[in-house]
Structures are given as C-alpha cells and as structure tokens.
N, C-alpha and C positions, 0 to 999 in steps of 0.2 A: 617301857615308850607303845604310846596308842600310835598308830599309823592308822591316819586320814585317806581313805582311796574314793577317788570316786572316774567315771565313763557319762559316755551319751544317756546310757542308760541303763540301769539297777535293775535286776532282773530279780525280785527276790524268792519266788517261788512259791508262795502261797499269798501273793497279791499283787495288787495291779505294779506293773514294773513304771519307778522312778527317773523319770525325767530330770538329771544331774543332780541324781540324789549324793546323798555321802557314808559311804560305812564306815563304823572306825573299828577298830579289830588289836586289841592286845598283844602281846608278844608270847599266850598262849594258841592263839589264833579265836578267841573267843567274842565275839560283839558285843561291841561293850552300849554301843548306839549306830541305829540306822538313820539318817536324817532325811526327810523331803525336804530340800528348798525350793519346790514352785516350775524349778528348770529355770532356777535364777541363782546363780552363784556366785556368792560375794569371795573379796577377798579370806581364805583362808592358811592360817599358816600349817605350812610345810602339807599341804596338801598334791596327793596323787592322782596325774590327772589322766583316764587313759582315753585312746581311740578306741570306742569299740560300746560290748555289752559286760556287764561283771552280773555272775550270776551264780548260785551256790556250785562244790561240788557234787558230781558229779551219779549217782548211782548205778552201777550195773549189777543187772538184776539177772543178770542169766551166764554163766560161763562155765568151761572147762579148763583146768590148769592143768591137768594131766596130759590133756592132748597137743599141748602147745607144739611138741615135739614133731608133730605131725603138717607141721605148717606148710604148704607149699607140695604135700605127697599126695593130693587126692584134687580129682580131676572137677572141675562144677558141671552143672546141669547134666547128675547121670540119673539122680532122683533118689526118694531116702533109700531105700531098700540098697541100692547100689553103695549107700557112700555111708550106710551102715555095715553090709559086709564089708569094704574098704577099713573102717576102722576096725575093725574085727579081727581083718587080718595083720594090721601096722601095727596099731597098739603096742603089741608086744615087744617090736621091733624097737632098739636105737635104747637103751635101757639104761645104758649108758648117759645117752643125753638128759635125760627124762627130765632131769633136778636143776639143769641149767637152763634148758629148753623154756619149765614154765614159771625160773625165776624173772627170764627177760621178760616173760610174760607178765608180771607182776611190775616189773619197772615201769613198761608200758604201758600200762593203767595207771599208773603214779604220774605218771608224766601228763596223761591224756587227760587229767583233770579228776580222775575216779578215786571218788577218795571211803566208796562200799561197793561190795561185789557180793551177789552171789555164788558162789564155785558151787561146784557138781561132780563127789568125789566117787569111784567103785572103790577105790588102795586111800593106803594114809601115804601114798608117796609123797603129797601137797600140802601134808599140815604143818610140818614145819618152818616151811616160807609163806605159808600166812601166818604162821604164829611170832615170826618173825617181821614181819610187812608192815607199811603204813597205813596200807588198806585194812578198813575193818570190813571182815569175812563173815559171812553166814555159810558154813559149807553145809550139803542138804548131801547126804547119804541114799546112792540111789539101788536100790534092790532090783531088780529084775531076776523073773526066772519062769517060764510058762510050764512046768512039771509040780504037778500036787503034789508030787513024792519030795521037792524037795522044798517048799514052803518056811519048813522049820529052819533047816539051814540055813536056808537066806537072811529068815530075820534075824539067827541067831550072830550070822555074820556082821550084817549093818551092824548091830547090839557092840558086836566088840570093839570094830571101828567107832560107834558113837564113844563110847571109852575112852577111846585113844586122843580123839574132841577134848573132853573135858580136860584130862589130865594136861592141856595145853592152855587151859580155859578159851578154848574158840567158841564160841555157838555153833548149834546147828540142829540138826534134827534129819531120822529117817523118812524118806520119802518112794511111791511109786516109781516108776522110768516112762510109765507112758502105757496107755491104755493095752496093746496088743501085745506087750513083754511083760506080763503078771498074770500070773494064772487065776480065778479066781479066789482059792484059800488061801491064795497069799494078800490077793487083794482085803480079805477079809481080817489077817493076821495084823497089816499093817493097819489097818485100821483102829483095828485096837489097841493096839499096842497108842495109838497117835490119839487118841480119845482121852487114855487115860492119862497119857502127856501134857496134855492139852497143847501138841507140838503140831509144826506148818508142814504143807508137804509143797515140793515145784514140780510141776508133773507136767510132760510134754505133750501137748495137744493137738491133734489131728494137722499134723506136719504133712502129713502127706492126702491124697485123695484115696488112697488103696487100704487108710483105717479107716474109713469112712464103708468103704465099701465091702471090708472083712466083716465090719457090725452090723451091716445092713442086710446081708446076703450070703455074708460067707464068700465071698469072689472076691478076685483080685489078688494084685502078687504078694501080699502079708500073707493069704492062705495055703500058697504051695511053702514057700520060706518056711513059717511058721512050719508045716509040715514034715519038714527033713528034719528039724532041728528036736523035734518028741512024738510020740506018737499018740500023747494026750490031746493032742492039740485035734487030731484024726477026729476026738468024739467031742469037742465043744461046737457046740449052740449056735449061733447067732442070737443075739435079740432082739435084732430087725430093727433097729432104730440107732441113730448115730454114738458112736462112742461117747461120743459126751453129755447126752440124752441117759443114755446108759449107767454113767458114774458116775452120774447127779446124784442113787443114793448111795456112795462115801461121802462123797464131798458137803453134803448136807451132814456130815456129821463129823464132819476138822473143821478145828478153827479158821482156817484161812489157807488156800489153797490158789499158789502162783501156777497160773497156766501157760505154757509158754509156747509159744509159734504161732499156733492158734488158723493156720494159713488155710483153711478150710473148713473154717466155723463158718455157720451159717447165720439166718434170722433166725431159722427154728431150732437151732439149737440154742441160744441166744432166749426165744422167750421161754424154752423147757427152761430153763435156768433163770430166770428173772428175779423167782424168789430168795438166789443164794447172793445176789449185789455186795453183803457186807461179810462175806464168804472168801468171793475170790476174785482175783487181780491175775487181768491178763497180760502177757510179757511182751513184747513184739521184738523179734529179730531181724528185722528188715532184710540187710545184707546178707546173713545165711542164708533166707528163705530162696533168696534170689540165687546163693553158689551151689543150693542143693538144688531145688526146682522150680529155679527160676521161676518163681509165683508168689506174690503178694500179700499179706491176708487182708481183708477190706477195714482197713482203721477205724474211718468216717462210720463204719457199721455199729463196730463196738462206742466210739465215744457216743453214739445219736441214742444206743441203746440203753446208756447208762454206766457204762463201768469204769470202773479205773484202767486206766492203763499206763502203763514202764514200757520202759527198754532194757535188753538186754544185747550182748557181742554175738551168743554164743562160742566158741572153744576156734583155734586157730586151725582146727582141723578143714572147719568151714566160714574160713572169713581172712580178710587177709590184712585187715586189723581188729586189735584192740582196744575202737575208740565213741563214745556212746554219740561225740559229734555227728563222726560220719554216719551210725544211724537215722544221726535226726536229720539231716542234705537229706537222705533218700528217703523216709518220710516224707520231707515236706516236697520234694522233688515228685512224687507219688501221687500224692495227696496236699494242692498247694495252697487249698483250704483252708488247712488247720495252719492256726495264725502261729507267733513267733512266741508268745509265752502259752499257749499248751505244746509245743513242744520241749522248752523249756522246762514246764512241769511234769513231763512222760521221763524226762531225766535227771532231774533232783526231787523236787515232795513227794509224787506217788510212789519212786522209786524207795525212797526212806520209810513210809507207809507199811508199802509194800514189804520191808522186812526189820518193819520192828521200829526203825535205827531213827525216824522223826523225832525223836527227843532231840536229838543233837544234830541232827546232821540233814540235808534236803529242801534248808529255808536260809533265811539270812534272816536271822530274829535277834534282840537283843538276849542273852545268854548262850547262845547255841555256837559249835564250834565246828559249821558246815564248811570247812575250804571255799578261799573263791576263785573264782575260775573267771581272765577277758577270754574272749572272746573278738576276735577282729575280723574287718572286711565282714559288714555288715551292711546290706540295701537296708539304707534309713528312710526311703522315699517310700520303698513296699513294707518294711520291716522285717524283712526273709535274710537271713543266713544264705552262702553265693558258693563259689564251688571252691574263694581262697581262703573260705573262713578257715580262720586256726584259732588252736585253743593256748592257752597262755597261763598257768599254775600264779595263783602274787598273795 
C-alpha cells in the first residue's frame, strides 16, 4: 500500500522546500514519488497531512556508543584535558551496564529520527548492537598512541577489530584519534594503510585551544599532560604551525577525512587546506562543545569558505541527548543567520555524503529509502525552529 504524506513544507534535503508537497512511500519505505503541488493541495484520497515540516531521516556523523555508560558522570565546562582524564578514569567502571547503556543510546537515536550514524569504537563491545540495529552504522576504529615503539602493535589491534566488524557485515575503517594523541610513526603507518585500502578517517580536530598551542610552540596543558604519559613526547618538536596545517600532509593522501569539532579552527587554517575541499567534511557537535569547553566553532566561517558541514552528537559522556534536532537548535540559536534549509541539509544530505550513504539516505528522492521525520512547532513566519520543536518518525 502506498502512503501519501504531506505537511506545510517538505524539505527534500537536496533541493528547495516544497510548500504542501506530497511524498509517496511504499511499505518498504521506498520513495515512489515526490509531488510539487505549487502550494495548493487538491483532494487526494487517503492523504496524511501533518502540522509541521517533513525532512529525510537524520544522519549523526559522530558519536561514541561505548561511552553511553558515562551519561551524567562527568562535570560540564572543565575543558578538554580534564574531560579526557575523566573518561580514562571512568570508562573501565561499570562494564556490566555498558551493553545496556549502548543499547538505550541506539534506541534513543532511532526514536529521534536518526537513520545512520558514524560511531567511534575503541573496542568491539558495541559491535553486536550495531549489527542488529535499525540504524545504519559506519564504525571508525579509533587508534591512539604517542609512543613510537607501540605504533605497530596499535595498528595490529585496530586491524583485528576491523576483521571483527567485517564478520558482522558492518562497514568501517581505521582512523587516528586526534593530532595530539598519535605519534609520527603511527600517523605514517595509518596513512599508508588507509591509502592502500582507500578508506576514510574521522579525526577529532582542534577541539581545544591547547591543541594549537602544542603545535605552534609546544606550550599549554597538553604538553605537561602528554609528557606524563610518555618520555617519547619530551623529545617531540612542535612544527610551529597549527595542528590542522601540519596534518594537511596526511589528509591530502586520504580519500576523505571527517574533521570533528573544529572549535578552534581559524580562517588561516581554512586557507591552508583550501585545496582539500573535496577530501574534507567538517563535522560539528555544538552541544558537546558547550558541555566541554563552553565554546562553539565559527560555523559561518566554515560555510563561507565553501566547506561541507554536517552534524554529530558526540557521546553521552559529553551531551545530555543524542539528538540531531537539538544540535540544529543550538546552531540556530548562536548563528541565527543560518537558514532552516541549510540546517536541515547539515543533518541530512551533508551527513549522508560524509558517510558515503547518499545513494539511499539523506534526501527525499524517488527510489531512495531515507526515512521520514516530522518536525512540529515551526515558526513559519520566520521559517525557524523553536524551543518547542519536536520530532516524530513517520
């Protein structure tokens, strides 16, 4: 049976919104037709009309199911280094509830209209949840290690986890964690592996100003923090440029890199990578940035530089909800000049492109199975979300 669904506006995700358009969808969730009514609905049998806007299912481009057990256990606004210390200290606790917490997080995302997600994994503990979920996951096996002597072992650990993923028919790849947490030897080994496999990365980028201080002149909190972890770091020489400018040498060799957070990315950084626009997608997790550093990236700077921007939630260790709609609200609150269509694109087609899922997800288009979300309580006069805006999967 074909459902015919309409609302005040349909935001297809890859074109202009349709006023009182009609989406036709079959029992398998496949879009069979998208009708532009010109804003005038005629009598249509069995038409479902909703008060609000209809969008494709959301794409969450950055989360950590493994950290779901840390919900409510870490204080806000302590800065990235203290946040990392808290995660390291707490993540080994309460392993008995890890699986149940991750499952609840998966269900929360599904209920919130998320149809696909990029999940960061350091272990295999969430693999079975992802294998049975209705959400389509891409798993990034995250590698970190600042001791050169351990680089080979770290890569081998990642390769073993990647094999476990393949046995469950889950897509994924190996990725470095962040510029400050990977030794030069490990960077080079990961680059060679990803070049051969034609695989993509997801890298935590410039989440704290301390990262840039470390790379510019070997100052700031990361220097003392990492020196306590390894004697290798004592002999590390700062390159005298920002982390993004320095690591361009690696990103230029990889098919695609998702740069996550970007809270302290500058215009100069963007100028340094302007020739990599086809290879880089900027992933923003605004509510997590406020939770940890109480600061947001310059979203309009990224947009005006012509980069693709998508959204993530980060984990429940650094967020109170796994909701792309709430991330959109936060972007709109602090950047009111960004229009509703662009916000929707951040959470749908841009995210689908980032993960390579845009052949089926991210836009309402004939032949696709993107999922359909209804967002209500829209300010139609200003064409904006409101604090009361909610989501319903239809």
